[in-house]
N, C-alpha and C positions, 0 to 999 in steps of 0.2 A: 722347302722349308724342312727344318731338324726332324727326324724321325718319319720322313714321308717315304712311301713305298709305291713310285710312280709305276702305273700299269699302262692303260690304254691311252690314246691321244687323238684329238680331233681338231682342226684348224677352221676358223670361220671362212666364209666365202670371200672375204675382203682380205684375207691374209694378214690381219691385224692381232689376232689372238689365238694361241694354241690353248685348248682345255686338256688337262691332264688328270686322269681319274687315279685316285689313291686306291691301291688294291687292299690296303690293310684298314681303312676307315672310309667314313662317308664324306670325303673331301674332293673338292675339284679345284685345282690350281690353275689361275689364269695367267699365262705368260705372255708377254708383249712379244711378238714376232716380227714387229713393223721395223725395220732397219732405221727409218726416218724418225722413229720415235725417241724421246729422250730417257724412256724407261725401257728401251730395246734390250731383250733377253733378260728381264727381270720378270719375278712374280709380282704381279700388280695386285693381286686380291686372291681371296680364297673363299670358294662358295661351299657352304655346308648344306647336305641333303640329310634327312633323318634316316638314313640307312643304319641297320643295327648290325651290318657287316661291312666289309669292303666293297669297293665298286670293280666291276668286271669291265665292260665295255662302254664307250661313250661316242655319241654322234650327233652332229649338229643337223638341223632339219634342212631341206633344200633351199629355203628362203632365208636361212641363217637367222630367224628369230627364236627359235628354241634350241635348247641342248639336252639331249637325253642320255640317261646312264642306266646301266643294269647293274643289279647288286646280287650278291650271294644269298640275300634274304628272300628272294624271288620277286622282288619289286622293280618296276621301270619307274625312274624319277624323271621329272621334267624341271627344268630351270628358264626362266625367261631372260634372254640375251639380246633382245631386240634392241638395236641402238636407238631406235627413235623413242623407247621407254626409258631410257636414262634419266634419271630425276635431274632437274636443273635448279631446284630449290632445296637447299641444305635441310637436312633431318626429314626429308619427305619423299616417300617412294610408293605412291599409289598404284603403280602399276607392277610391283614387286620385281623391278629390274635387278638382275644378279642373284635372284632368290628362287628357291624350290617353289614351284606354283602347282605342283601336283605329283601324284604317282598312282600306280595301279599295281595291284597283286597279280602275277600271272598264274595260271592254274598249274603250270608244271614247271616253273622257274624261266629265267631269262637270262641268256648268256650273250651271244651275238647281237648285234645291233646295226641298222643301216637307214640311210634316208631313202625316200623314194622321190621321183619327179615331183608327186604331190606333196606340197608342205605339210599337209594334214594328216599324212600317213608315214608311219616308219614301219620297218620290218624287222622282226627278232627271231632268233632261235634259243632253244634251251639247252643245247648241248648234251642232251640225254640220250644215248643210243638205244634205249628201250621204248621210247615214246613214238618213233617212226614219223608218221605223217602229222602227228599233233605237235611235233617239235618246232614247226614253224607257225609264226603268228603275225598278224597285222594290228598294230596300235593305231586306232583312229582317234583324232582330236575333235571335240564338238564344241568347246567352249574355251575361247583364245586365252583367258587368264586363269582358269581353274582346270586346265588340261587333264589329259588322260582318264577319260571316263569309260572307255570300251576298247576290248581287243577281240579279234577273232582268231582262233587258231584253225588253220587249214592244213 
């Protein structure tokens, strides 16, 4: 989109969508990357998170149900991208598909982000050379739809 500053990118496990984080604002662009789709290579929607700054890194959970993004404001944001939660009734979205479903403030900030084999855990780094051992954290999900309640820095 006009004025976008594409930064990090992550692709869902089914190779249908690429999620592109905007490094200048709290926007995630959903790009159709399925060559058999009529909207191939087009931005099919924009997901907004309430980041007060641009997004840094982005990653899809190992089960492909959630999208996570780190931001310069120190938060990690979560978005529901579970295909099973996509609404079938117009103007109804009870499972908040394609929307921010949670955020957590990290104590030392968050930069790098990656999925783990456990779909309920993500790992992150803060990119701060002065924090050494506390620069790594594990984000653990406890509530499927109000996500991001706890993290541990190891």
